[in-house]
DOKEVO-944506 format. One line per field, with one value per residue (C-alpha): x negated, z negated, y negated; residue in three letters; residue number from 1. Coordinates in steps of 0.001 Angstrom, whole numbers, m for minus. Last residue first. Layout:
N
X = c(X;...)
Z = c(Z;...)
Y = c(Y;...)
code = c(ALA;...)
pos = c(NUM;...)
This chain:
417
X = c(58682;55508;56409;53163;52377;51042;50252;51643;49515;48732;49133;49816;49190;45462;44938;42218;44661;46401;49729;52534;55250;53944;54160;53838;54250;54817;55016;56682;55458;57590;56832;60526;62569;62731;66100;67616;65578;67683;65150;62416;61942;58873;56251;53554;50701;48423;47635;49869;52701;53106;56313;59070;61861;62218;63176;63541;64386;64686;63160;65127;63698;60284;58627;54853;53811;57167;59604;59477;59648;59442;58152;58594;56792;58511;56345;52625;52088;48557;46441;43980;40347;38273;36905;37065;39783;42054;43555;47034;47726;50365;52961;55557;58950;61248;63517;64410;67807;68082;71322;71661;71148;73611;72316;73737;72853;73015;74648;73919;76404;79392;80704;84289;86293;89821;90084;89503;86435;86268;83465;82751;80947;79187;78088;75951;75469;76932;74942;76405;75817;79113;80469;78980;79552;80900;79899;79825;80197;81748;83468;87081;87353;85513;83899;84206;82015;83160;83176;80676;81661;83193;81918;82555;84873;84295;86133;85312;87225;85700;87054;85785;85390;81960;79776;77170;76890;74030;74475;78069;76736;76234;75107;75984;73272;74764;76502;74998;77006;75254;72006;71595;69701;70519;69255;68452;70987;69313;69053;71714;75472;77664;80977;82033;80420;82769;82651;80711;82827;82726;81258;83158;82175;80614;82573;81205;84144;85740;84598;85429;85512;85522;85023;85247;85216;84921;83859;84559;82526;83068;83448;81281;82469;79897;77161;76930;80547;82260;83240;85202;85476;87266;87703;90064;90349;88228;86856;83191;81465;79189;76685;75157;71883;69862;68773;68089;66756;68199;66265;66208;67023;69673;67984;68090;70112;73329;74216;71617;70727;71875;71166;72656;72412;74102;73810;76023;78541;78141;78268;77217;77063;76341;76357;76091;75588;76594;74850;77545;75725;72400;71197;67940;66745;64740;64994;67307;68154;70659;71462;73859;77116;79048;82824;83631;80915;79896;77484;75042;73067;71055;70100;69174;68780;64976;65130;65607;69254;71362;73484;74034;75668;76109;78786;79734;82780;84361;86101;87174;85788;86014;89709;92245;90351;89259;86863;85374;84143;82452;81235;80222;79556;77574;78817;77355;74732;76959;79508;80914;80925;79732;79582;80889;80357;81294;80443;81585;80647;82638;82786;85574;87850;88336;91962;92966;96101;94477;92540;95261;95700;92284;91259;90970;88818;88307;86115;86293;83932;85578;88637;87556;88502;86884;88973;88753;89171;90106;88633;89788;87969;87815;84154;83229;81780;84871;86929;90702;92291;93821;94423;93502;93713;96320;95776;94495;91724;91260;92599;94658;96092;95371;97480;98493;96298;97948;99304;97827;97374;99443;97454;96772;93337;92351;89149;89979;88704;89580;87950;89007;87830)
Z = c(m45514;m45980;m49250;m50474;m54165;m56578;m60052;m62956;m65838;m69246;m67679;m70216;m69346;m68894;m71782;m73400;m74072;m76600;m75993;m78495;m75945;m72410;m70153;m66384;m64472;m60742;m58576;m55189;m51839;m48652;m45562;m45349;m47633;m51412;m52642;m52078;m54718;m54462;m52264;m54882;m55859;m58098;m57943;m60610;m59687;m62464;m60531;m62669;m62282;m63898;m65563;m65295;m67860;m69037;m65624;m64615;m61346;m60371;m63699;m66317;m67496;m67030;m63747;m63732;m60854;m59082;m57397;m60257;m60574;m64052;m65147;m68619;m69019;m71063;m69741;m69071;m67092;m65887;m66665;m63774;m64870;m65120;m68354;m70529;m68807;m68242;m64780;m63409;m59745;m58314;m55649;m54378;m52788;m49854;m49251;m45920;m46179;m45417;m43708;m43909;m40674;m37933;m35792;m32362;m30594;m26916;m24962;m21252;m19419;m17578;m14004;m12822;m9591;m10124;m6690;m8016;m9993;m13503;m15992;m18952;m22091;m24261;m27868;m29215;m32791;m34553;m37678;m40083;m42095;m42113;m40409;m36916;m35030;m31491;m28048;m25790;m22111;m19521;m17770;m17539;m20549;m22810;m25430;m29090;m32152;m35619;m37091;m35399;m31985;m32035;m30406;m26947;m24306;m24891;m21987;m18882;m15788;m12358;m9698;m7269;m4942;m3489;m6133;m8817;m12586;m15003;m14776;m15961;m19402;m20469;m24124;m25688;m27990;m31354;m33706;m37164;m40160;m40051;m38131;m34763;m33445;m30033;m28534;m24840;m21980;m19299;m15559;m12984;m13037;m9963;m8632;m5229;m2134;557;3655;6412;9427;12099;15411;18325;21870;23767;26392;29954;31559;28862;25233;23723;20213;18556;14890;12816;15514;13912;16213;15689;17851;21176;21223;23631;27023;29010;26787;26666;25792;26521;24474;25221;24371;25702;28623;31451;35085;36514;39558;40513;40009;43076;42654;39278;38275;35169;31739;28511;25222;25575;23399;19724;18642;15908;12603;11421;8435;8699;11941;13309;16740;20371;23105;26561;29789;33158;36148;39198;38362;34646;32396;28753;26333;22600;20555;16775;15399;11878;11069;9839;11155;12808;16212;17908;20543;23769;26081;28938;32007;34855;34166;36708;36284;39349;38851;41650;40387;36762;35231;32384;30167;27787;24406;23910;27691;27660;25238;21535;21895;19152;21607;22244;25292;27005;29668;33218;34510;37321;36796;39602;38400;34653;34860;35306;37086;35953;33519;34429;30826;28444;24973;25229;22518;23382;21334;21542;18786;16630;16038;13165;11716;14607;13786;15362;15591;18888;20623;24209;26620;29780;33490;35243;32399;33813;34886;31405;31729;30560;27721;25089;25749;24427;26075;24776;25496;26253;29034;29775;29953;27403;25307;21835;19940;17301;16278;17709;14504;14623;11383;8149;5161;7041;8156;6951;3667;2743;5370;5651;8716;12006;14368;17995;19001;21791;23680;26315;28408;30486;28690;25530;25190;22302;20882;17634;16636;16444;12979;9697;8346;10180;12101;10905;9395;12655;12984;16385;18258;21381;22932;26038;29429)
Y = c(m143447;m145518;m147254;m148843;m148227;m150872;m149527;m151584;m152794;m151267;m147897;m145147;m141533;m142004;m139535;m141610;m144433;m142244;m140598;m140719;m141404;m140886;m143881;m144398;m147641;m147841;m150929;m151270;m152581;m152604;m150503;m149687;m151868;m151505;m152706;m149288;m147526;m144377;m142637;m143164;m139511;m139193;m136457;m136115;m133798;m132536;m129355;m127146;m129631;m133015;m134027;m136626;m136550;m140131;m141551;m145172;m146917;m150564;m151561;m153529;m156802;m158292;m159165;m158761;m156516;m156961;m154544;m152059;m148264;m146791;m143410;m141946;m138649;m135968;m133158;m132626;m129448;m130169;m133200;m133123;m133007;m136194;m134790;m137915;m139889;m136868;m137069;m137790;m137052;m139387;m138614;m141071;m140598;m141128;m138186;m136659;m135080;m131376;m130359;m126612;m124638;m123687;m120802;m119927;m116679;m115775;m112933;m113388;m115528;m114098;m114083;m113856;m113761;m115102;m116749;m120279;m119197;m117746;m118382;m116112;m117294;m114714;m115385;m112546;m113733;m116770;m117689;m120202;m123362;m125246;m128348;m128166;m131420;m131079;m129881;m126820;m127825;m125501;m128404;m127244;m124922;m127374;m125140;m126126;m126667;m127743;m124254;m121947;m120520;m117058;m113871;m112461;m113929;m117641;m119248;m121273;m122387;m122984;m125349;m124216;m121278;m122114;m120506;m121242;m120835;m121590;m125375;m124941;m123975;m127585;m127599;m130951;m132361;m131527;m133955;m133628;m132366;m128987;m128715;m126957;m123948;m122453;m119181;m119496;m119188;m117076;m117679;m116957;m116479;m115981;m117281;m115971;m117458;m118704;m116483;m118145;m118989;m116332;m117505;m119032;m118002;m120891;m122807;m122989;m121192;m119072;m118758;m115433;m113986;m110559;m109716;m106529;m103847;m100408;m97553;m93847;m91512;m89756;m86012;m84042;m82749;m84697;m86090;m89854;m90504;m93796;m96823;m99973;m103648;m106727;m109120;m108274;m109449;m112271;m110415;m110744;m107410;m107034;m109860;m109078;m110753;m110102;m111277;m109424;m110756;m114252;m116673;m117584;m114052;m114045;m113374;m109780;m108621;m110644;m108793;m106389;m107800;m107802;m110355;m110784;m112763;m112296;m114636;m113988;m116691;m117257;m114192;m114482;m111546;m111794;m108600;m108395;m104899;m103905;m100615;m98257;m95167;m95982;m97211;m96253;m98714;m98722;m101727;m102724;m104815;m104291;m100625;m99144;m97238;m95898;m95897;m98322;m100666;m100352;m102810;m102556;m104925;m102854;m101551;m97878;m97480;m97455;m94554;m94060;m93012;m94554;m96490;m100183;m101819;m105164;m105064;m106086;m104258;m102237;m98918;m96572;m93257;m93862;m94594;m97399;m100139;m103617;m105288;m108670;m108729;m106349;m105419;m101765;m99204;m96063;m93130;m89623;m89667;m91859;m89129;m91219;m94766;m96931;m100638;m103850;m107598;m109312;m112599;m112955;m115772;m116213;m116854;m114930;m116134;m119641;m119189;m118021;m115877;m112636;m114282;m114022;m110305;m109230;m105972;m102429;m99414;m95750;m94466;m90780;m87795;m85581;m86315;m85286;m88399;m90595;m93567;m97069;m99024;m102695;m103986;m105580;m107147;m110450;m110589;m107108;m105888;m103935;m102149;m102177;m100631;m101811;m98899;m98130;m94464;m94592;m91356;m92020;m93523;m96692;m99750;m100273;m103764;m106135;m108973;m107260;m104345;m100913;m100150;m98931;m102441;m105038;m107644;m111196;m110477;m108773;m110845;m112314;m115359;m117353;m120429;m122298;m123510)
code = c(ALA;ILE;ASP;VAL;VAL;ALA;LEU;ARG;SER;ALA;PHE;HIS;LEU;ASP;THR;GLU;PRO;THR;ALA;GLY;ALA;LYS;TYR;ILE;SER;LEU;TYR;GLY;VAL;GLY;ALA;LEU;SER;LEU;SER;THR;VAL;SER;GLU;ILE;ASP;LEU;GLU;LEU;LEU;GLY;ALA;ALA;ASP;THR;SER;ALA;THR;ASP;THR;LYS;LEU;LEU;PRO;ALA;GLY;SER;GLU;THR;PRO;SER;ASP;TRP;TRP;ARG;ALA;THR;ILE;GLY;THR;VAL;SER;ALA;ARG;PRO;SER;GLN;THR;ALA;ARG;ASP;HIS;LEU;VAL;VAL;GLN;VAL;GLY;ARG;VAL;ALA;GLU;VAL;PHE;ASP;THR;ILE;ALA;ILE;ASN;PHE;ALA;ASN;THR;ALA;ALA;THR;ASN;SER;GLU;ASP;ASP;THR;ALA;THR;VAL;VAL;ILE;SER;ALA;ALA;SER;ALA;PRO;THR;THR;PRO;THR;GLY;SER;ILE;VAL;GLY;THR;SER;SER;ASN;LEU;SER;LEU;GLY;ALA;PRO;LEU;THR;GLY;THR;THR;VAL;ALA;TYR;SER;PHE;PRO;THR;LEU;ASP;GLY;ALA;PHE;TYR;THR;SER;LEU;ASP;LEU;PRO;THR;ILE;ALA;SER;ASP;GLU;VAL;TRP;SER;GLN;ALA;PRO;VAL;SER;GLY;SER;PHE;SER;ILE;GLU;ALA;PRO;ASP;SER;THR;PRO;ARG;PRO;ALA;SER;ASP;THR;GLY;THR;GLY;ILE;SER;PHE;TYR;GLU;TYR;ASP;VAL;THR;GLY;GLN;ALA;SER;GLY;THR;SER;ILE;SER;GLY;GLU;PHE;VAL;GLY;VAL;TRP;ASP;ALA;GLY;SER;VAL;ASP;THR;VAL;THR;GLY;THR;TYR;THR;TRP;THR;GLY;PRO;GLU;SER;GLU;VAL;GLU;TYR;GLU;TRP;LEU;LYS;ALA;GLN;VAL;ASP;THR;GLY;SER;VAL;ARG;LEU;LEU;ALA;ALA;ILE;ARG;ARG;ASP;VAL;ALA;ASN;THR;TYR;SER;SER;SER;ALA;VAL;THR;THR;PRO;ALA;GLY;ASN;VAL;ARG;LYS;ALA;ILE;ARG;LYS;GLY;SER;ALA;THR;ALA;VAL;ASN;THR;THR;THR;THR;ALA;ILE;PHE;TYR;ALA;ASP;THR;ARG;ALA;THR;GLY;THR;MET;ARG;GLY;ALA;VAL;ASN;VAL;PRO;THR;ASN;SER;ILE;ASN;ALA;THR;ILE;SER;TYR;VAL;CYS;PHE;ILE;GLU;PHE;ASP;ALA;ARG;ASP;ALA;ASP;ALA;ASP;VAL;ALA;ASP;MET;SER;ALA;GLY;TYR;LEU;VAL;ASN;ALA;THR;SER;HIS;SER;ALA;MET;ARG;MET;VAL;ARG;GLY;SER;VAL;THR;GLY;THR;LYS;GLU;VAL;VAL;THR;LEU;ILE;ASP;PRO;THR;GLY;TYR;ARG;ARG;THR;TRP;GLY;THR;PRO;ALA;ALA;GLY;LEU;THR;SER;GLY;SER;TRP;ASP;GLU;SER;TYR;GLN;ALA;MET)
pos = c(417;416;415;414;413;412;411;410;409;408;407;406;405;404;403;402;401;400;399;398;397;396;395;394;393;392;391;390;389;388;387;386;385;384;383;382;381;380;379;378;377;376;375;374;373;372;371;370;369;368;367;366;365;364;363;362;361;360;359;358;357;356;355;354;353;352;351;350;349;348;347;346;345;344;343;342;341;340;339;338;337;336;335;334;333;332;331;330;329;328;327;326;325;324;323;322;321;320;319;318;317;316;315;314;313;312;311;310;309;308;307;306;305;304;303;302;301;300;299;298;297;296;295;294;293;292;291;290;289;288;287;286;285;284;283;282;281;280;279;278;277;276;275;274;273;272;271;270;269;268;267;266;265;264;263;262;261;260;259;258;257;256;255;254;253;252;251;250;249;248;247;246;245;244;243;242;241;240;239;238;237;236;235;234;233;232;231;230;229;228;227;226;225;224;223;222;221;220;219;218;217;216;215;214;213;212;211;210;209;208;207;206;205;204;203;202;201;200;199;198;197;196;195;194;193;192;191;190;189;188;187;186;185;184;183;182;181;180;179;178;177;176;175;174;173;172;171;170;169;168;167;166;165;164;163;162;161;160;159;158;157;156;155;154;153;152;151;150;149;148;147;146;145;144;143;142;141;140;139;138;137;136;135;134;133;132;131;130;129;128;127;126;125;124;123;122;121;120;119;118;117;116;115;114;113;112;111;110;109;108;107;106;105;104;103;102;101;100;99;98;97;96;95;94;93;92;91;90;89;88;87;86;85;84;83;82;81;80;79;78;77;76;75;74;73;72;71;70;69;68;67;66;65;64;63;62;61;60;59;58;57;56;55;54;53;52;51;50;49;48;47;46;45;44;43;42;41;40;39;38;37;36;35;34;33;32;31;30;29;28;27;26;25;24;23;22;21;20;19;18;17;16;15;14;13;12;11;10;9;8;7;6;5;4;3;2;1)
């Protein structure tokens, strides 16, 4: 029992595949070529040819000496790229013979003929083909077909599906019994024309594996995902001279080929901010009000694939300090109307209702606005703690008591800032 696999990544481009032997027909039309969207980016191409009414195939050399190869499981991924209407593709074991007329094999086959033989298990005994089990199917150009064939003693099982599009069937689609093809012989692939005298198509085999005895055929390992970007980075607004909450852009990127690196590829970050090229985090303390438009950050994975953020804006606004203060509306005693636009008011801020001496804060230039509102900044009164009580006195030189611009006693004000 053993396992073998081939994706042709180790074969020379433009040359015959290494480790494979041509079987049945001539000329030699096997070549390894590049093809995107396949397991390894390379395929074994069995080119179209005009030789009528022949089989044409290849077998995997590594299996020839395996004593358990009479029982096997084959997994194969292939596609037909030309002349599809005349090209049944066969994945087979117990292959022997040298020509169509004396061939023996057990195979699972797809064609594009919408008949009961579109998908099938087939056998050939001394050149005579027979369908063991089948269903109708219409193939298509470049459709990637996955074929799984298991032969154990006289029992044959198979399933076929569209690779990476359809889910693998949970059970065997076709089952049958074959008693007259028993030799170990070759394991591989072949094609043969449907219409006598018509050209056979071009077939690309991208993956082929075998498990002998009771071993399962290996499957391709999943290709690592390239880096990608998802979501949308929103516009950012921060305040100068205040450390920002770090912006982690790595959360917008995904992929298997780590580590990633990051760089600003469009625009310039505001002064004081920087992007960590290893983590994708923007951090720092902006130093100047600014507007940075259309910032784009590009991430690169370990195989130099790239993905970029959407363009997003960053705004840095002026630092505005919250100021503790007090507001008093002054009214005329007689009319009860606000005293608007009074200037030259002396205001004093005290920490006691009776204490003499210098006040904590004094201004001789306070004034009321058009609504009679007097606003006083008390931020610099450092001796007044939060929720403390201060006392305000107001005086206007030359004013009479009727103006209410002269408090004989001090007004208590609670600091709620």
